[in-house]
N, CA and C atoms of all chains as a GROMACS GRO file, in nm:
protein
  654
    1MET      N    1   9.975   9.742   4.014
    1MET     CA    2  10.063   9.670   3.921
    1MET      C    3  10.103   9.534   3.980
    2GLN      N    4  10.128   9.537   4.112
    2GLN     CA    5  10.167   9.412   4.176
    2GLN      C    6  10.053   9.312   4.168
    3ALA      N    7   9.931   9.360   4.187
    3ALA     CA    8   9.816   9.269   4.182
    3ALA      C    9   9.804   9.211   4.042
    4ALA      N   10   9.827   9.292   3.940
    4ALA     CA   11   9.818   9.244   3.803
    4ALA      C   12   9.926   9.140   3.778
    5LEU      N   13  10.044   9.161   3.834
    5LEU     CA   14  10.152   9.064   3.817
    5LEU      C   15  10.115   8.931   3.880
    6ILE      N   16  10.060   8.939   4.001
    6ILE     CA   17  10.023   8.817   4.072
    6ILE      C   18   9.915   8.743   3.994
    7VAL      N   19   9.817   8.817   3.945
    7VAL     CA   20   9.709   8.754   3.868
    7VAL      C   21   9.767   8.689   3.743
    8GLY      N   22   9.859   8.759   3.678
    8GLY     CA   23   9.920   8.704   3.558
    8GLY      C   24   9.997   8.577   3.587
    9LEU      N   25  10.068   8.576   3.699
    9LEU     CA   26  10.146   8.458   3.734
    9LEU      C   27  10.053   8.340   3.765
   10ILE      N   28   9.946   8.368   3.836
   10ILE     CA   29   9.852   8.260   3.868
   10ILE      C   30   9.785   8.209   3.741
   11GLU      N   31   9.755   8.299   3.650
   11GLU     CA   32   9.696   8.256   3.523
   11GLU      C   33   9.793   8.166   3.448
   12LEU      N   34   9.920   8.201   3.452
   12LEU     CA   35  10.021   8.120   3.384
   12LEU      C   36  10.030   7.983   3.448
   13LEU      N   37  10.027   7.982   3.580
   13LEU     CA   38  10.034   7.854   3.650
   13LEU      C   39   9.913   7.768   3.617
   14ILE      N   40   9.795   7.831   3.615
   14ILE     CA   41   9.674   7.757   3.583
   14ILE      C   42   9.681   7.703   3.441
   15LYS      N   43   9.733   7.783   3.350
   15LYS     CA   44   9.738   7.742   3.210
   15LYS      C   45   9.837   7.628   3.192
   16GLU      N   46   9.948   7.636   3.261
   16GLU     CA   47  10.054   7.538   3.240
   16GLU      C   48  10.032   7.410   3.319
   17ALA      N   49   9.959   7.416   3.425
   17ALA     CA   50   9.949   7.297   3.510
   17ALA      C   51   9.806   7.281   3.565
   18PRO      N   52   9.710   7.251   3.477
   18PRO     CA   53   9.571   7.237   3.525
   18PRO      C   54   9.553   7.125   3.626
   19ALA      N   55   9.628   7.018   3.609
   19ALA     CA   56   9.618   6.910   3.706
   19ALA      C   57   9.670   6.954   3.842
   20ALA      N   58   9.774   7.036   3.839
   20ALA     CA   59   9.831   7.086   3.964
   20ALA      C   60   9.729   7.173   4.038
   21ILE      N   61   9.656   7.251   3.963
   21ILE     CA   62   9.558   7.340   4.025
   21ILE      C   63   9.446   7.259   4.091
   22ALA      N   64   9.408   7.148   4.029
   22ALA     CA   65   9.304   7.064   4.089
   22ALA      C   66   9.348   7.014   4.226
   23GLY      N   67   9.474   6.975   4.236
   23GLY     CA   68   9.529   6.930   4.364
   23GLY      C   69   9.533   7.042   4.466
   24ILE      N   70   9.569   7.161   4.422
   24ILE     CA   71   9.576   7.276   4.512
   24ILE      C   72   9.437   7.310   4.565
   25ARG      N   73   9.338   7.304   4.478
   25ARG     CA   74   9.200   7.333   4.523
   25ARG      C   75   9.159   7.237   4.634
   26ALA      N   76   9.195   7.109   4.619
   26ALA     CA   77   9.159   7.011   4.722
   26ALA      C   78   9.226   7.045   4.855
   27LEU      N   79   9.351   7.089   4.847
   27LEU     CA   80   9.422   7.127   4.970
   27LEU      C   81   9.357   7.247   5.037
   28LEU      N   82   9.322   7.348   4.959
   28LEU     CA   83   9.265   7.470   5.015
   28LEU      C   84   9.130   7.443   5.079
   29ALA      N   85   9.064   7.335   5.036
   29ALA     CA   86   8.932   7.304   5.092
   29ALA      C   87   8.942   7.252   5.235
   30LYS      N   88   9.062   7.212   5.276
   30LYS     CA   89   9.082   7.158   5.412
   30LYS      C   90   9.077   7.271   5.514
   31LYS      N   91   8.988   7.259   5.612
   31LYS     CA   92   8.980   7.360   5.718
   31LYS      C   93   9.082   7.331   5.828
   32ASP      N   94   9.069   7.213   5.887
   32ASP     CA   95   9.161   7.170   5.992
   32ASP      C   96   9.209   7.030   5.958
   33PRO      N   97   9.332   7.018   5.908
   33PRO     CA   98   9.380   6.884   5.874
   33PRO      C   99   9.387   6.794   5.996
   34THR      N  100   9.346   6.671   5.976
   34THR     CA  101   9.347   6.573   6.083
   34THR      C  102   9.480   6.496   6.082
   35ALA      N  103   9.493   6.407   6.181
   35ALA     CA  104   9.613   6.323   6.185
   35ALA      C  105   9.621   6.239   6.058
   36GLU      N  106   9.506   6.194   6.011
   36GLU     CA  107   9.503   6.116   5.887
   36GLU      C  108   9.548   6.200   5.767
   37ASP      N  109   9.508   6.326   5.764
   37ASP     CA  110   9.548   6.415   5.655
   37ASP      C  111   9.699   6.434   5.655
   38PHE      N  112   9.756   6.456   5.773
   38PHE     CA  113   9.901   6.473   5.780
   38PHE      C  114   9.972   6.345   5.738
   39ALA      N  115   9.920   6.232   5.784
   39ALA     CA  116   9.982   6.104   5.748
   39ALA      C  117   9.975   6.081   5.598
   40ALA      N  118   9.861   6.114   5.537
   40ALA     CA  119   9.845   6.097   5.393
   40ALA      C  120   9.939   6.189   5.316
   41ALA      N  121   9.956   6.311   5.365
   41ALA     CA  122  10.045   6.406   5.299
   41ALA      C  123  10.189   6.357   5.305
   42ARG      N  124  10.228   6.307   5.423
   42ARG     CA  125  10.365   6.254   5.434
   42ARG      C  126  10.384   6.133   5.343
   43ALA      N  127  10.284   6.047   5.339
   43ALA     CA  128  10.294   5.927   5.255
   43ALA      C  129  10.307   5.966   5.108
   44GLN      N  130  10.235   6.067   5.066
   44GLN     CA  131  10.240   6.110   4.925
   44GLN      C  132  10.379   6.163   4.890
   45ILE      N  133  10.434   6.244   4.979
   45ILE     CA  134  10.566   6.301   4.953
   45ILE      C  135  10.671   6.190   4.951
   46ALA      N  136  10.660   6.097   5.044
   46ALA     CA  137  10.757   5.987   5.050
   46ALA      C  138  10.745   5.898   4.927
   47LYS      N  139  10.623   5.881   4.876
   47LYS     CA  140  10.599   5.795   4.761
   47LYS      C  141  10.658   5.854   4.632
   48ASP      N  142  10.658   5.984   4.622
   48ASP     CA  143  10.706   6.050   4.501
   48ASP      C  144  10.859   6.056   4.500
   49THR      N  145  10.920   5.943   4.469
   49THR     CA  146  11.066   5.940   4.465
   49THR      C  147  11.115   6.007   4.337
   50PHE      N  148  11.240   6.050   4.337
   50PHE     CA  149  11.298   6.115   4.220
   50PHE      C  150  11.295   6.020   4.100
   51GLU      N  151  11.325   5.892   4.126
   51GLU     CA  152  11.329   5.795   4.018
   51GLU      C  153  11.192   5.776   3.954
   52ASP      N  154  11.086   5.785   4.035
   52ASP     CA  155  10.951   5.771   3.981
   52ASP      C  156  10.909   5.895   3.902
   53LEU      N  157  10.949   6.012   3.950
   53LEU     CA  158  10.909   6.136   3.885
   53LEU      C  159  10.992   6.165   3.761
   54VAL      N  160  11.116   6.116   3.761
   54VAL     CA  161  11.206   6.142   3.648
   54VAL      C  162  11.258   6.008   3.595
   55PRO      N  163  11.172   5.927   3.535
   55PRO     CA  164  11.217   5.796   3.486
   55PRO      C  165  11.323   5.806   3.377
   56ASN      N  166  11.327   5.918   3.305
   56ASN     CA  167  11.430   5.935   3.202
   56ASN      C  168  11.570   5.956   3.260
   57SER      N  169  11.578   5.958   3.393
   57SER     CA  170  11.709   5.968   3.459
   57SER      C  171  11.798   5.852   3.418
   58ASP      N  172  11.736   5.737   3.394
   58ASP     CA  173  11.819   5.620   3.363
   58ASP      C  174  11.888   5.633   3.227
   59LYS      N  175  11.847   5.731   3.148
   59LYS     CA  176  11.914   5.754   3.021
   59LYS      C  177  12.042   5.838   3.042
   60PHE      N  178  12.059   5.891   3.163
   60PHE     CA  179  12.174   5.976   3.191
   60PHE      C  180  12.244   5.929   3.319
   61PRO      N  181  12.300   5.810   3.316
   61PRO     CA  182  12.372   5.763   3.434
   61PRO      C  183  12.499   5.844   3.453
   62VAL      N  184  12.536   5.864   3.578
   62VAL     CA  185  12.659   5.937   3.607
   62VAL      C  186  12.777   5.850   3.566
   63PRO      N  187  12.867   5.899   3.480
   63PRO     CA  188  12.980   5.816   3.436
   63PRO      C  189  13.069   5.782   3.553
   64PRO      N  190  13.129   5.666   3.553
   64PRO     CA  191  13.221   5.630   3.662
   64PRO      C  192  13.342   5.723   3.663
   65ALA      N  193  13.393   5.751   3.782
   65ALA     CA  194  13.509   5.839   3.793
   65ALA      C  195  13.628   5.777   3.720
   66ALA      N  196  13.699   5.861   3.650
   66ALA     CA  197  13.815   5.813   3.572
   66ALA      C  198  13.928   5.768   3.662
   67MET      N  199  11.198   7.428   2.682
   67MET     CA  200  11.251   7.471   2.812
   67MET      C  201  11.190   7.604   2.856
   68LYS      N  202  11.146   7.686   2.761
   68LYS     CA  203  11.086   7.813   2.801
   68LYS      C  204  10.961   7.787   2.883
   69LYS      N  205  10.884   7.686   2.841
   69LYS     CA  206  10.762   7.652   2.915
   69LYS      C  207  10.798   7.611   3.057
   70LEU      N  208  10.905   7.532   3.072
   70LEU     CA  209  10.946   7.489   3.205
   70LEU      C  210  10.990   7.608   3.289
   71ARG      N  211  11.067   7.698   3.230
   71ARG     CA  212  11.114   7.814   3.306
   71ARG      C  213  10.997   7.903   3.347
   72ASN      N  214  10.904   7.924   3.258
   72ASN     CA  215  10.787   8.006   3.292
   72ASN      C  216  10.709   7.945   3.406
   73MET      N  217  10.694   7.812   3.402
   73MET     CA  218  10.618   7.745   3.506
   73MET      C  219  10.692   7.755   3.640
   74ILE      N  220  10.823   7.739   3.635
   74ILE     CA  221  10.902   7.747   3.758
   74ILE      C  222  10.893   7.888   3.816
   75GLY      N  223  10.903   7.987   3.731
   75GLY     CA  224  10.894   8.125   3.780
   75GLY      C  225  10.761   8.153   3.845
   76ALA      N  226  10.654   8.105   3.783
   76ALA     CA  227  10.521   8.125   3.840
   76ALA      C  228  10.508   8.050   3.971
   77LEU      N  229  10.565   7.930   3.976
   77LEU     CA  230  10.557   7.851   4.097
   77LEU      C  231  10.628   7.920   4.212
   78VAL      N  232  10.747   7.973   4.188
   78VAL     CA  233  10.822   8.040   4.293
   78VAL      C  234  10.740   8.154   4.352
   79CYS      N  235  10.679   8.233   4.266
   79CYS     CA  236  10.601   8.347   4.315
   79CYS      C  237  10.476   8.302   4.390
   80ALA      N  238  10.409   8.200   4.337
   80ALA     CA  239  10.287   8.152   4.402
   80ALA      C  240  10.318   8.095   4.539
   81VAL      N  241  10.427   8.016   4.549
   81VAL     CA  242  10.463   7.958   4.677
   81VAL      C  243  10.508   8.067   4.774
   82SER      N  244  10.576   8.169   4.724
   82SER     CA  245  10.620   8.279   4.810
   82SER      C  246  10.501   8.347   4.876
   83LEU      N  247  10.394   8.362   4.799
   83LEU     CA  248  10.274   8.425   4.854
   83LEU      C  249  10.217   8.342   4.968
   84LEU      N  250  10.233   8.210   4.960
   84LEU     CA  251  10.176   8.125   5.062
   84LEU      C  252  10.265   8.117   5.184
   85VAL      N  253  10.396   8.129   5.167
   85VAL     CA  254  10.487   8.118   5.280
   85VAL      C  255  10.469   8.234   5.376
   86VAL      N  256  10.442   8.353   5.324
   86VAL     CA  257  10.430   8.472   5.408
   86VAL      C  258  10.327   8.456   5.519
   87PRO      N  259  10.206   8.407   5.491
   87PRO     CA  260  10.106   8.396   5.600
   87PRO      C  261  10.150   8.302   5.712
   88ILE      N  262  10.236   8.204   5.682
   88ILE     CA  263  10.278   8.112   5.786
   88ILE      C  264  10.357   8.186   5.892
   89GLY      N  265  10.434   8.283   5.849
   89GLY     CA  266  10.517   8.357   5.944
   89GLY      C  267  10.441   8.467   6.014
   90CYS      N  268  10.317   8.490   5.977
   90CYS     CA  269  10.239   8.599   6.034
   90CYS      C  270  10.192   8.559   6.174
   91SER      N  271  10.234   8.633   6.274
   91SER     CA  272  10.206   8.592   6.411
   91SER      C  273  10.059   8.600   6.445
   92GLY      N  274   9.986   8.684   6.374
   92GLY     CA  275   9.844   8.698   6.408
   92GLY      C  276   9.753   8.606   6.329
   93CYS      N  277   9.808   8.524   6.239
   93CYS     CA  278   9.726   8.441   6.153
   93CYS      C  279   9.675   8.319   6.229
   94LYS      N  280   9.556   8.270   6.187
   94LYS     CA  281   9.500   8.154   6.251
   94LYS      C  282   9.563   8.028   6.196
   95SER      N  283   9.567   7.920   6.277
   95SER     CA  284   9.607   7.787   6.236
   95SER      C  285   9.735   7.784   6.151
   96PRO      N  286   9.846   7.810   6.210
   96PRO     CA  287   9.973   7.794   6.136
   96PRO      C  288   9.993   7.651   6.088
   97ALA      N  289   9.940   7.557   6.165
   97ALA     CA  290   9.955   7.417   6.125
   97ALA      C  291   9.880   7.391   5.995
   98ARG      N  292   9.760   7.446   5.982
   98ARG     CA  293   9.683   7.431   5.860
   98ARG      C  294   9.753   7.501   5.744
   99ASN      N  295   9.806   7.619   5.769
   99ASN     CA  296   9.879   7.691   5.664
   99ASN      C  297  10.001   7.613   5.618
  100ALA      N  298  10.072   7.554   5.715
  100ALA     CA  299  10.190   7.475   5.680
  100ALA      C  300  10.149   7.352   5.599
  101TYR      N  301  10.039   7.290   5.637
  101TYR     CA  302   9.988   7.173   5.565
  101TYR      C  303   9.954   7.210   5.420
  102VAL      N  304   9.882   7.318   5.403
  102VAL     CA  305   9.843   7.360   5.269
  102VAL      C  306   9.966   7.401   5.187
  103ALA      N  307  10.053   7.481   5.248
  103ALA     CA  308  10.172   7.527   5.176
  103ALA      C  309  10.260   7.410   5.134
  104SER      N  310  10.273   7.311   5.224
  104SER     CA  311  10.352   7.193   5.192
  104SER      C  312  10.294   7.121   5.071
  105GLY      N  313  10.162   7.107   5.072
  105GLY     CA  314  10.096   7.039   4.961
  105GLY      C  315  10.109   7.116   4.830
  106VAL      N  316  10.089   7.246   4.838
  106VAL     CA  317  10.100   7.329   4.717
  106VAL      C  318  10.243   7.324   4.663
  107THR      N  319  10.337   7.335   4.754
  107THR     CA  320  10.478   7.327   4.715
  107THR      C  321  10.506   7.197   4.643
  108HIS      N  322  10.457   7.088   4.701
  108HIS     CA  323  10.486   6.958   4.644
  108HIS      C  324  10.423   6.942   4.506
  109VAL      N  325  10.302   6.992   4.490
  109VAL     CA  326  10.238   6.989   4.358
  109VAL      C  327  10.326   7.061   4.256
  110GLY      N  328  10.377   7.174   4.295
  110GLY     CA  329  10.461   7.251   4.204
  110GLY      C  330  10.594   7.184   4.175
  111VAL      N  331  10.656   7.129   4.278
  111VAL     CA  332  10.785   7.063   4.259
  111VAL      C  333  10.768   6.941   4.169
  112VAL      N  334  10.663   6.864   4.192
  112VAL     CA  335  10.636   6.748   4.107
  112VAL      C  336  10.617   6.791   3.962
  113ALA      N  337  10.544   6.899   3.942
  113ALA     CA  338  10.524   6.950   3.806
  113ALA      C  339  10.658   6.991   3.745
  114GLY      N  340  10.742   7.054   3.825
  114GLY     CA  341  10.874   7.095   3.776
  114GLY      C  342  10.960   6.975   3.737
  115LEU      N  343  10.957   6.871   3.820
  115LEU     CA  344  11.037   6.752   3.789
  115LEU      C  345  10.984   6.678   3.668
  116LYS      N  346  10.854   6.679   3.652
  116LYS     CA  347  10.798   6.615   3.531
  116LYS      C  348  10.841   6.692   3.406
  117GLY      N  349  10.851   6.822   3.419
  117GLY     CA  350  10.903   6.902   3.309
  117GLY      C  351  11.048   6.869   3.280
  118TRP      N  352  11.126   6.850   3.385
  118TRP     CA  353  11.266   6.810   3.370
  118TRP      C  354  11.275   6.673   3.303
  119ASN      N  355  11.188   6.581   3.344
  119ASN     CA  356  11.186   6.449   3.284
  119ASN      C  357  11.157   6.458   3.134
  120GLU      N  358  11.064   6.543   3.098
  120GLU     CA  359  11.030   6.563   2.956
  120GLU      C  360  11.152   6.615   2.881
  121TYR      N  361  11.221   6.708   2.943
  121TYR     CA  362  11.342   6.764   2.881
  121TYR      C  363  11.448   6.656   2.862
  122LEU      N  364  11.465   6.569   2.962
  122LEU     CA  365  11.563   6.460   2.948
  122LEU      C  366  11.527   6.370   2.831
  123GLY      N  367  11.399   6.343   2.814
  123GLY     CA  368  11.355   6.257   2.705
  123GLY      C  369  11.389   6.314   2.568
  124THR      N  370  11.358   6.442   2.549
  124THR     CA  371  11.386   6.505   2.419
  124THR      C  372  11.536   6.520   2.397
  125THR      N  373  11.609   6.548   2.505
  125THR     CA  374  11.754   6.562   2.492
  125THR      C  375  11.818   6.429   2.458
  126ASP      N  376  11.769   6.322   2.518
  126ASP     CA  377  11.823   6.189   2.486
  126ASP      C  378  11.803   6.157   2.339
  127THR      N  379  11.686   6.188   2.287
  127THR     CA  380  11.659   6.163   2.144
  127THR      C  381  11.758   6.240   2.058
  128ARG      N  382  11.782   6.364   2.095
  128ARG     CA  383  11.876   6.447   2.018
  128ARG      C  384  12.017   6.393   2.027
  129LEU      N  385  12.058   6.349   2.145
  129LEU     CA  386  12.194   6.300   2.162
  129LEU      C  387  12.216   6.166   2.093
  130VAL      N  388  12.113   6.084   2.090
  130VAL     CA  389  12.124   5.957   2.017
  130VAL      C  390  12.155   5.985   1.870
  131ALA      N  391  12.092   6.086   1.814
  131ALA     CA  392  12.118   6.123   1.675
  131ALA      C  393  12.259   6.182   1.662
  132LEU      N  394  12.298   6.264   1.760
  132LEU     CA  395  12.430   6.328   1.756
  132LEU      C  396  12.542   6.225   1.768
  133GLU      N  397  12.514   6.118   1.843
  133GLU     CA  398  12.618   6.015   1.862
  133GLU      C  399  12.660   5.950   1.732
  134LYS      N  400  12.574   5.957   1.632
  134LYS     CA  401  12.607   5.896   1.504
  134LYS      C  402  12.703   5.983   1.423
  135THR      N  403  12.699   6.113   1.447
  135THR     CA  404  12.783   6.204   1.369
  135THR      C  405  12.900   6.259   1.450
  136ASP      N  406  12.881   6.280   1.578
  136ASP     CA  407  12.988   6.336   1.662
  136ASP      C  408  12.979   6.270   1.800
  137PRO      N  409  13.026   6.149   1.813
  137PRO     CA  410  13.012   6.075   1.940
  137PRO      C  411  13.082   6.142   2.057
  138ASP      N  412  13.195   6.207   2.032
  138ASP     CA  413  13.267   6.270   2.144
  138ASP      C  414  13.185   6.385   2.202
  139LYS      N  415  13.131   6.468   2.114
  139LYS     CA  416  13.049   6.581   2.160
  139LYS      C  417  12.926   6.531   2.235
  140ALA      N  418  12.865   6.427   2.181
  140ALA     CA  419  12.745   6.369   2.246
  140ALA      C  420  12.780   6.315   2.384
  141ARG      N  421  12.895   6.249   2.395
  141ARG     CA  422  12.935   6.192   2.524
  141ARG      C  423  12.957   6.302   2.628
  142VAL      N  424  13.023   6.409   2.588
  142VAL     CA  425  13.050   6.520   2.681
  142VAL      C  426  12.918   6.583   2.729
  143GLU      N  427  12.828   6.604   2.635
  143GLU     CA  428  12.701   6.667   2.673
  143GLU      C  429  12.618   6.574   2.760
  144ARG      N  430  12.621   6.447   2.728
  144ARG     CA  431  12.544   6.351   2.809
  144ARG      C  432  12.599   6.347   2.952
  145ALA      N  433  12.729   6.352   2.965
  145ALA     CA  434  12.791   6.351   3.099
  145ALA      C  435  12.753   6.477   3.176
  146ARG      N  436  12.751   6.590   3.107
  146ARG     CA  437  12.715   6.717   3.173
  146ARG      C  438  12.572   6.711   3.224
  147ILE      N  439  12.483   6.660   3.143
  147ILE     CA  440  12.343   6.652   3.185
  147ILE      C  441  12.325   6.550   3.295
  148ALA      N  442  12.403   6.443   3.290
  148ALA     CA  443  12.397   6.343   3.397
  148ALA      C  444  12.437   6.406   3.530
  149GLU      N  445  12.538   6.490   3.527
  149GLU     CA  446  12.581   6.558   3.650
  149GLU      C  447  12.472   6.652   3.700
  150GLN      N  448  12.408   6.724   3.610
  150GLN     CA  449  12.298   6.812   3.649
  150GLN      C  450  12.186   6.730   3.713
  151ASN      N  451  12.154   6.619   3.650
  151ASN     CA  452  12.046   6.534   3.701
  151ASN      C  453  12.078   6.481   3.840
  152ALA      N  454  12.205   6.442   3.861
  152ALA     CA  455  12.246   6.391   3.991
  152ALA      C  456  12.233   6.499   4.099
  153LYS      N  457  12.270   6.622   4.066
  153LYS     CA  458  12.256   6.733   4.160
  153LYS      C  459  12.110   6.756   4.196
  154LEU      N  460  12.026   6.749   4.093
  154LEU     CA  461  11.884   6.772   4.115
  154LEU      C  462  11.824   6.660   4.201
  155ALA      N  463  11.870   6.537   4.177
  155ALA     CA  464  11.821   6.425   4.257
  155ALA      C  465  11.856   6.444   4.404
  156THR      N  466  11.978   6.488   4.431
  156THR     CA  467  12.020   6.512   4.569
  156THR      C  468  11.938   6.623   4.633
  157ALA      N  469  11.920   6.731   4.559
  157ALA     CA  470  11.842   6.845   4.612
  157ALA      C  471  11.698   6.804   4.640
  158TYR      N  472  11.640   6.724   4.551
  158TYR     CA  473  11.502   6.682   4.570
  158TYR      C  474  11.488   6.593   4.693
  159LYS      N  475  11.584   6.504   4.717
  159LYS     CA  476  11.577   6.416   4.834
  159LYS      C  477  11.588   6.497   4.963
  160GLN      N  478  11.670   6.601   4.962
  160GLN     CA  479  11.680   6.688   5.079
  160GLN      C  480  11.548   6.763   5.100
  161TYR      N  481  11.489   6.806   4.990
  161TYR     CA  482  11.359   6.874   4.998
  161TYR      C  483  11.252   6.780   5.055
  162GLN      N  484  11.252   6.656   5.008
  162GLN     CA  485  11.156   6.557   5.057
  162GLN      C  486  11.166   6.543   5.209
  163ALA      N  487  11.289   6.524   5.257
  163ALA     CA  488  11.311   6.506   5.401
  163ALA      C  489  11.263   6.628   5.478
  164ALA      N  490  11.291   6.746   5.424
  164ALA     CA  491  11.251   6.870   5.492
  164ALA      C  492  11.099   6.884   5.496
  165GLN      N  493  11.032   6.847   5.389
  165GLN     CA  494  10.887   6.855   5.385
  165GLN      C  495  10.823   6.760   5.486
  166LEU      N  496  10.880   6.642   5.500
  166LEU     CA  497  10.826   6.546   5.597
  166LEU      C  498  10.842   6.603   5.738
  167THR      N  499  10.954   6.671   5.763
  167THR     CA  500  10.975   6.732   5.894
  167THR      C  501  10.873   6.843   5.920
  168VAL      N  502  10.844   6.922   5.816
  168VAL     CA  503  10.743   7.028   5.830
  168VAL      C  504  10.608   6.969   5.869
  169LEU      N  505  10.570   6.865   5.799
  169LEU     CA  506  10.438   6.806   5.826
  169LEU      C  507  10.431   6.746   5.966
  170THR      N  508  10.538   6.683   6.008
  170THR     CA  509  10.541   6.626   6.143
  170THR      C  510  10.532   6.738   6.247
  171ALA      N  511  10.608   6.844   6.225
  171ALA     CA  512  10.607   6.957   6.319
  171ALA      C  513  10.471   7.026   6.320
  172ALA      N  514  10.410   7.036   6.202
  172ALA     CA  515  10.278   7.100   6.194
  172ALA      C  516  10.173   7.017   6.267
  173GLU      N  517  10.181   6.887   6.250
  173GLU     CA  518  10.085   6.799   6.318
  173GLU      C  519  10.103   6.810   6.470
  174GLU      N  520  10.228   6.809   6.514
  174GLU     CA  521  10.256   6.822   6.657
  174GLU      C  522  10.200   6.954   6.710
  175PHE      N  523  10.225   7.061   6.634
  175PHE     CA  524  10.176   7.192   6.676
  175PHE      C  525  10.024   7.194   6.685
  176SER      N  526   9.958   7.130   6.590
  176SER     CA  527   9.811   7.131   6.589
  176SER      C  528   9.753   7.056   6.708
  177LYS      N  529   9.829   6.964   6.761
  177LYS     CA  530   9.780   6.884   6.873
  177LYS      C  531   9.812   6.948   7.008
  178THR      N  532   9.900   7.049   7.008
  178THR     CA  533   9.943   7.111   7.133
  178THR      C  534   9.849   7.224   7.171
  179PRO      N  535   9.783   7.217   7.287
  179PRO     CA  536   9.694   7.326   7.328
  179PRO      C  537   9.774   7.456   7.346
  180LYS      N  538   9.708   7.569   7.320
  180LYS     CA  539   9.778   7.698   7.327
  180LYS      C  540   9.832   7.728   7.466
  181ASP      N  541   9.762   7.677   7.569
  181ASP     CA  542   9.806   7.708   7.706
  181ASP      C  543   9.903   7.603   7.760
  182ASP      N  544   9.940   7.509   7.674
  182ASP     CA  545  10.037   7.407   7.714
  182ASP      C  546  10.176   7.470   7.724
  183PRO      N  547  10.252   7.437   7.829
  183PRO     CA  548  10.387   7.494   7.841
  183PRO      C  549  10.477   7.459   7.722
  184ASN      N  550  10.446   7.349   7.653
  184ASN     CA  551  10.525   7.308   7.538
  184ASN      C  552  10.486   7.381   7.410
  185SER      N  553  10.381   7.462   7.415
  185SER     CA  554  10.333   7.528   7.294
  185SER      C  555  10.438   7.617   7.228
  186PRO      N  556  10.510   7.704   7.303
  186PRO     CA  557  10.611   7.787   7.236
  186PRO      C  558  10.719   7.703   7.167
  187ALA      N  559  10.763   7.598   7.235
  187ALA     CA  560  10.867   7.514   7.175
  187ALA      C  561  10.814   7.446   7.048
  188SER      N  562  10.691   7.403   7.053
  188SER     CA  563  10.630   7.340   6.937
  188SER      C  564  10.620   7.437   6.820
  189ALA      N  565  10.584   7.562   6.851
  189ALA     CA  566  10.577   7.665   6.747
  189ALA      C  567  10.715   7.692   6.689
  190ASP      N  568  10.816   7.694   6.776
  190ASP     CA  569  10.953   7.718   6.730
  190ASP      C  570  10.998   7.606   6.637
  191ARG      N  571  10.962   7.484   6.672
  191ARG     CA  572  11.002   7.370   6.588
  191ARG      C  573  10.935   7.381   6.451
  192LEU      N  574  10.811   7.421   6.450
  192LEU     CA  575  10.741   7.437   6.321
  192LEU      C  576  10.807   7.547   6.238
  193THR      N  577  10.837   7.658   6.301
  193THR     CA  578  10.902   7.769   6.230
  193THR      C  579  11.037   7.726   6.174
  194ALA      N  580  11.114   7.655   6.255
  194ALA     CA  581  11.246   7.609   6.211
  194ALA      C  582  11.233   7.512   6.094
  195ALA      N  583  11.134   7.425   6.103
  195ALA     CA  584  11.113   7.326   5.995
  195ALA      C  585  11.075   7.396   5.865
  196ILE      N  586  10.991   7.498   5.877
  196ILE     CA  587  10.949   7.571   5.757
  196ILE      C  588  11.068   7.646   5.696
  197THR      N  589  11.149   7.704   5.781
  197THR     CA  590  11.268   7.777   5.732
  197THR      C  591  11.361   7.682   5.658
  198ALA      N  592  11.386   7.566   5.717
  198ALA     CA  593  11.475   7.468   5.653
  198ALA      C  594  11.414   7.419   5.523
  199SER      N  595  11.284   7.397   5.525
  199SER     CA  596  11.216   7.349   5.406
  199SER      C  597  11.223   7.451   5.293
  200SER      N  598  11.209   7.577   5.327
  200SER     CA  599  11.216   7.683   5.225
  200SER      C  600  11.352   7.682   5.157
  201ALA      N  601  11.457   7.656   5.236
  201ALA     CA  602  11.592   7.654   5.179
  201ALA      C  603  11.607   7.537   5.081
  202THR      N  604  11.553   7.421   5.117
  202THR     CA  605  11.566   7.306   5.027
  202THR      C  606  11.482   7.327   4.901
  203LEU      N  607  11.366   7.388   4.918
  203LEU     CA  608  11.283   7.418   4.801
  203LEU      C  609  11.355   7.515   4.709
  204ALA      N  610  11.418   7.616   4.768
  204ALA     CA  611  11.493   7.713   4.688
  204ALA      C  612  11.604   7.644   4.609
  205SER      N  613  11.668   7.545   4.669
  205SER     CA  614  11.775   7.472   4.600
  205SER      C  615  11.721   7.399   4.478
  206VAL      N  616  11.609   7.331   4.496
  206VAL     CA  617  11.549   7.257   4.385
  206VAL      C  618  11.510   7.354   4.273
  207LEU      N  619  11.443   7.460   4.309
  207LEU     CA  620  11.396   7.555   4.207
  207LEU      C  621  11.514   7.625   4.140
  208HIS      N  622  11.617   7.656   4.217
  208HIS     CA  623  11.735   7.721   4.160
  208HIS      C  624  11.800   7.631   4.055
  209LEU      N  625  11.812   7.503   4.088
  209LEU     CA  626  11.873   7.411   3.994
  209LEU      C  627  11.789   7.397   3.867
  210LEU      N  628  11.658   7.380   3.883
  210LEU     CA  629  11.571   7.368   3.766
  210LEU      C  630  11.582   7.492   3.679
  211ASN      N  631  11.584   7.608   3.743
  211ASN     CA  632  11.592   7.732   3.668
  211ASN      C  633  11.729   7.743   3.600
  212GLU      N  634  11.834   7.708   3.673
  212GLU     CA  635  11.969   7.717   3.619
  212GLU      C  636  11.985   7.624   3.499
  213PHE      N  637  11.938   7.506   3.509
  213PHE     CA  638  11.954   7.411   3.400
  213PHE      C  639  11.870   7.455   3.279
  214GLY      N  640  11.758   7.514   3.306
  214GLY     CA  641  11.672   7.561   3.197
  214GLY      C  642  11.738   7.672   3.119
  215ILE      N  643  11.805   7.762   3.187
  215ILE     CA  644  11.870   7.873   3.120
  215ILE      C  645  11.987   7.825   3.037
  216LYS      N  646  12.067   7.732   3.088
  216LYS     CA  647  12.188   7.688   3.019
  216LYS      C  648  12.157   7.608   2.894
  217THR      N  649  12.042   7.544   2.892
  217THR     CA  650  12.017   7.456   2.780
  217THR      C  651  11.937   7.523   2.670
  218ASN      N  652  11.909   7.649   2.682
  218ASN     CA  653  11.832   7.718   2.577
  218ASN      C  654  11.920   7.761   2.461
   0.00000   0.00000   0.00000
């Protein structure tokens, strides 16, 4: 039953985020990450700022304190 | 929002499956596992935040319409969502910092020979970084899940 649950969850993830799965496949293909791989991974995480990922944030500015 | 919640739930379980092998003392290349898990986690978190962004867009459209008929109610709801968004932004930045620490620790561990006297300390630093990172990831996912439930 647990295996079926896991398969179902992975199927849901694949269905909902096909682009995400493509990225995951690329990661899994790495046998031994190099210094360049680690540097690239850090750069990617640093590049993905909240403001870039959630541009609609600017529609919900925090109101100034009363 | 149901789609977002389903995706978040699946992500939590998928990432949990990956975190377990990192802690396995007999597993090969913990540094590689940490590298892969970090990347998988980030893919999932980015997907979750994009879902949140989509939700903000549709909610803004709804509130713009509501402002014409009930501006006070619209203002209160907009402020509530702004507070949620601010919390999520803080949690995500903490997660980002933790992930960078994991990757740095993993790289250091991968470069340290097993017979090096510094190897145990390097392994401990990697384990600590992963533990801290898991906590920040849990915060992000908890908030996304919490906000999804309240807005349904």
